[in-house]
Structure formats: C-alpha cells, structure tokens
N, C-alpha and C positions, 0 to 999 in steps of 0.2 A: 129549810133548803130541799129542794128535790132532788131526786136520785140522779136525774140525767138533766143537770141544769140547764138552761139556754144561754148561751156565750152571746153578749152583745160587745161588739169591738168599734170603737171610737178611732176612727181611722183606717178603716177597713180597706182603702185602696192604696194605702202605703204600703212599703215593701215587707215591713214586719207584719202589717195587718194582713196581707195577704197570705203570709207564709203560715201566721197563729189560726186563722180560718180555718186553713189545709190541715194543720196539724190536729187542731180540736175535730174536725169533722172524721179524718180518717185514722186517728191515732186514740181518740178518746169515744167515736161515733156521737158526739154532741149535735145538737143543732146551732147553728150559728147565723145570727143577722149582723147587721153593721152599719154604718153612717160613714160617709165621707163625701166632702164638698166635690172631689172631682169624679163621684159616681153618681150620677143622676137616679141610675135604677136603684139605689141603696135605701136602706129604710130613713124613716125620720129619727131625730131625737128622742122625739115623744114615742116612738114606737120601741126604740130601745128601754128606754125607761119603764116602760109596762111591761115587756115581756121578758128582759133579759134577766136571769138571777145573778149572774156574775158580769160586771161592766168593765171592760177592759179599756184603757184608756193607751193608746199607740199613736201619739201626734207629735209632731216638734216639739223638741225640750222646751223652747221659749214659749209654746203657745199653751203648753200643758196646764200649768197652775188654773190659769185664766179660765181654760176649758173646762176642767173640773168643777169650779165653781159655777160656772153656768147650767152645769148638769145639776150640782145641787140643788141650786135655787129652782130651776124648773122640776125636779123631781119632788121637791117641798115634803119630806118624810117618807116618800114611796119606797125609798130603798133600805129604810131600817128590814134588818133580818136577810140582806142581801152582801155579795161582798163586792168591792170595787178594787180594782188592781191597775197598774201602771207599769210600762216597760222603757221609762225614758232613762236616761245616762245621768240623770240629777235626780235625786231623791228628795232632799229635805222639801224642797217647794211643793212637787206633786204629793208628796205623802201627807203634809201639812193641809193643803188644800182637801184631800180626801178626807180628813180626820174631821173637816168641818160638816161633812155630810153625816147622817146616821148607820150608814151602813159599815160591816165589818170592812177592814184595809190592810191590804200591804201591796208593798211595791217593789217590783221585781226590774232586776236589770240582767237581761243576758250579756256575756261578755264578749259579743261577737256579732257581726253583722248576719241577717237572716242567712242561715248556711242553706246549701244543696242538698244537706242530708234532711231525712223526713224528722228527726228528733236533734236535740242538742247534746249527743252523746260525746263525751271527750272535751265537751266545753263547759265553763264556769258560768252559772247564774247567782248573783247576790239576791238575797229575799231579806226585805224588811218588815217583819211581821210587828203592825202597828197597834192592831185592836182587831183581835179574830175570837169569836167563841168557838167552842167545842168542834160544832158542825161545820165550820168552814175550815178550821184549822185542819182535819181529819181531810176535807176536798184538797185544800192546797198541799198537803203531803202527798195525796196520790196525784197530783200535778204535776211535781217536782219527780215523782217514782215516772210517770209516762213522758216527760221531756228528756229523762236520762242525762240530766245535766248533773256537774258536780256544784250542788247547791251551798253555799256559803251565808250563813245568818248574819245579820249586825242591824246595827240603828241606822237609820237616815243620814243622822249627822255624821259617823263614823264613816258609812259609806262615801260621802262626798270629800270628805278629808283625805281619804285613802285614794278615791279616784283623782283626785290631784296630783298626787303620785304617778299612779298606775296608767292614768290617762292623757290629762292635761299636760304634765312634764315630758312625757314619751312623744305624745303627737309634736310639742311645741320644740323637742329637740330636732326631730326628724324634718320638720319644716323648717327649721335653720339650715339644717345639711342640706335640703333641697334649695334653700336659697343661696348657700355659698357654692354648691355646683353650678347652678344658673351664671353667677357671677364669672366662674373660671371657666365657663364653657366656651367663650370665643378663644382662650388662650390654649386650653388643655383638652377641650373635646368634650361632647355631651354624654350624660350618663352611659348612655349604651357604647359610645366609643371608649369610656373608661372601663368597661367591664372585662375585657382581656388582661386588664391589670389587678383584677380583684383578689381580696382576700377572702376568706370565708366571712369574715365579721362585717367587711365592706357589704359584702352581697346580701347579706343578711339585712343590713341596713337598705340597702336599696331597693329590696322586696318590701319594707314595711312604708317606704317612700312612697314607692308606686301604688301600694295599698291605700294608702291616705288619699293619694291623688285621684285615685279611681272610683272614691265613693262619694256618698252626698257631702258636698263642703259643708251645708249647713249643720250636718252633725257634729262635723269637728269645729266649727266656728261657735257653736253652742256649749261644747264641753269646755270651751275657753271660758268665754263669755258668762256663763251660766253657773260655773262653780266658782262661787264666793271665797273658796281657798286656792285658786289657781295663781292667783297674783304673787300670794305669800310665797309658793313652791318656786315660783319663777324669779323671785328675788333670790331665793337662796341659790339656784341653780345658777345666776349671773354671778352672784359672789365669788361661787367655786371656779367659775371661767375667768372670771377678773383676777383672782388669787393664781392661779395656774398662768396665766397671760403674764401677769407681774413677774414670776419665776423666772418664765422665758427671756423677759428683756432684761432681768437683771444676768442670767446665764454662767454667774459664777460658780464654783463646785459647792458653796455653801447654799445656794438654790437649787441647785441639784440633790442635795442632801435633805434640803426641806421638801422637794417633791417626792422624794423616796419616802420620807416620813409621813408628809400630810394624805397625801394621794394613794400612797400604794399600802404602806405598812397599817397606817389607822384604821382605811378602809377594809384591810385585811382581817384584821381581828376585828371590827365590826361586825361584818358580814358572817364569820364563823368557819371552822376549818370544814364543818361537816357540809354545810351548804357550798361552800367552794367548791369540794369536790363534787358535788351532785351536780352544780351549774355546770361545772369544767366538762363533767361527761358528758351531759345533754349538749354542750356545745360540740363536742367532737361528733356526737351522733348527728346532728346537724349538718356539720360540715361533710360526712361522708355521703349525708341524704343528697346535698347539693352537687357532690361530685358524682354520683349514680344518675341523679336528674339532667343532668347536663351532658353525660357521655352520649355521643351520637349512635353508638352501638347498642341500639335499642328498638322495642317494637311496643306497643300499646293496643290492649285488646280489651273490649268489653265483652263481658260474659253476661248476657241477656236473663239467662235462669239463674235465680239463686238457690241452688241446691247442692248437697252435699256430693263431690265427686268432679264438679265443675272443673275445678281448677286443676285436679288431677289430670283429667281428659286433656285439658289444654298442654299441660306439661309433656304429656305423652307424644302429642305432636312434635314438639322440639326433639324430643329424643330420638323419634322416628327419623328425623331430618340430620340429626347428628348435630345439633345445636346446643350447646352447652351454656348454662346462664350463670351470671355473676350475681343478678341481683335481681328480686320481685319487689315491687311497691305499689300499693293500691293507693286510689286516690278518685276523685271525680271531674269529670270534663267539666267545662263552663255551662252545658247544659244539666248538669247534676247526675250524670251518669256513672257509675261505679266502674273504673278501669284498671287493669293490671298493666303495670309497665316491665318489661322483660330485657334486663340490661345483659348483654351478650360478654362472653370472657373475651372473644377478637372479634374482628371485622370478617364476616362470612360473604361469600361470594354473592351479587344480587341473586342469582337465580337461585341459590339455596334458600333466602329470607323468602323470594318469591312463592317459591312452591311450598314452605311451609305457611306462609300468608294464605293462599291459595287452598290448602287444605282446611284451615282453621274457617274461612268463609263458607266455605262449599258444606263441611260438615253440620254447621248449625251451632257448632260448641261457641264460638263467638264470632265478634266481628272488628276486623283490624282497623284502630283508629288512623295509625301511622307508623311510621318507622323512622 
C-alpha cells in the first residue's frame, strides 16, 4: 500500500461519486480518478484498474454486484494487494462479489444521502470488514476518522437484516402513508393543506415523506426489491396492522384491553424504560426545534468567515438594535452554506429589523438570507 493511495471511483458522476471525489481530494489530499458512463471525459475501467490502489464502487444498487464481477474479471489478479470498497445500501451481494476478487474488501454504507457538509459528521456509517490485511485495516480506520462518521461495524448479512427494519420498513410505512394521504386529498385537502392541523408527530412524518419523494426513486426501489429480508419484515408489519384493524372492528371493551396490552404494554416493556425516556426526550427536543423553525419571527444569516468571534459580533448587532433573541439554530442552505437562524422574542417593527439587517450586510459580518 502506498502512503498516498490513488482513489478510483466507479460511478464518479453520481451524487455520492461526486461527493466522495471532493472529500478525498479536499479532506485527505488524495488523487482521485473515476469512471462513469455519463461523463465522457472520465477515465476508462482499464485506467482505474491500472492506477487505483483503492477502487470504490458507487453505482446503483441493483447493478453493483454484476459491475464488481466485471471489474474482477478484467483485473485478472492485478487487484491483489489493493483495497476494494462499495457504498451501496445493500451489503451481502456487493461484498460477496468483491470477495471473488483477490483484493482486500470492505463494504461501506453511509446512512445518509450525500450531505451538503464536507464530512459525515453527526451521521452513521456501517462498515462491513470482510477481508483486510493489516496495512489496509489501518488505512480504513484513518478513512473513518477523516469522514468523522459514527462508524458501526458488522457483517454484511447482519447489515442487510437490520436494514430491512431501519430502511425498508420505515420507507414502506411512509410511502403507504403518502398513498393514504393522496387518497384522502380530494376530501380533506393536500398535505400542505393539512399542515395547519399538524401535531409534532405528523409534521415529522410529513418531512420524512417529503424527503423520500424528493430523492432518487431508484434508491428507494432497490432498498425494497434488493433486500432479500424486506418481504419478511413487511409481512410482520402487515400482521401487526391487521391485528390492530381487527380490534378496531370488534370495538368492545375486551378489544380495547387487548389493544392496551398488545400494542402499548408489551411494546413498552420490550423497548425498555431507559430507551423510552431517552426517545421521549429526543422527541420533545425535535418538537421544540420544529416550533422554532416555523416561527415567522426570525432572520437567517450566513457567516462567510469561519473564525472565532464571528457569532459574537453578529449577536452584538442585535443587541445594539434592542432585539432580544428567543433561539439560535445553525443549519445549511440547499447550496450547502452554513447559516444561523435567529428567532426573536417578539414581532419587532419592520424598520427595526431592516436596520439590523442593513448593518449585518454592510459590515461584512454576514449576509442576511431571509426574515
């Protein structure tokens, strides 16, 4: 293994391929080459096999195992002493295909779409170490450190069984909700029209639905159809729903008692007291966050300089204009810029906010994105 391996990305023109290229170049200082049919200027598979010390497959889930086997056949042993990785949401098939090569092998699954941030900080990445020599083990550990992800290690088989719960069931549930909402829309209104009636739980579900329907549909299709354990999990989900529906149809006091026992008491005991407390607290925090983000008494500001004291200078502007803050949240714009959203204690006069906004823009402290 070279100290500074060349990274070859198969699928370099896709969303994750582009993100990974930027990450390897800017965060690890590595040379990156790639191949993608959508990019005529990219390197050929042969060039990747000749030059890349680390070959990373970032292709559609259903195509990845066959694609890996094509590269293994063309490589014909040249991959010995090198590292092959993949970043698909299904692990057993791609990892098995990579193990047919003579390379060191690990499967990676970042539990997020390509982020707007430069790393995976705050996100989970599953790591399936299938065959690693000591040299590549050390490099993979360094990669996890650089990604700043919360790395969880497990086998490819265990990963896929867990993903049937974590991804396939969750996505299926929300897609089914979207279908029910669509059917009721002519009678009760669209999702947007229902939002004034929202609870925190409904709003969270609505955001998940919107997220799923906003991203690449092929990914969600393959998560259902490509995971051999998804059908079994959905069978269990259907059984639970049918049992609940049967109790509702019965409607008796005995049915109510059965509901309390089977759906509340038994599940409460299974989850555990500490997990329930932690989860309930997380829900409350999310509820407060949603309330802050929907409050119209706010201003969003981008701070272009990532330096100590920038936020303090911004807060001094509000202080000088007599504006009291109720909340401060940081997030990213669709373009990936970090911005701070300042929530106000009260609805200030437009001229007061305009004066503060003008000072922020003219001083160079920040750029007001919206109020």
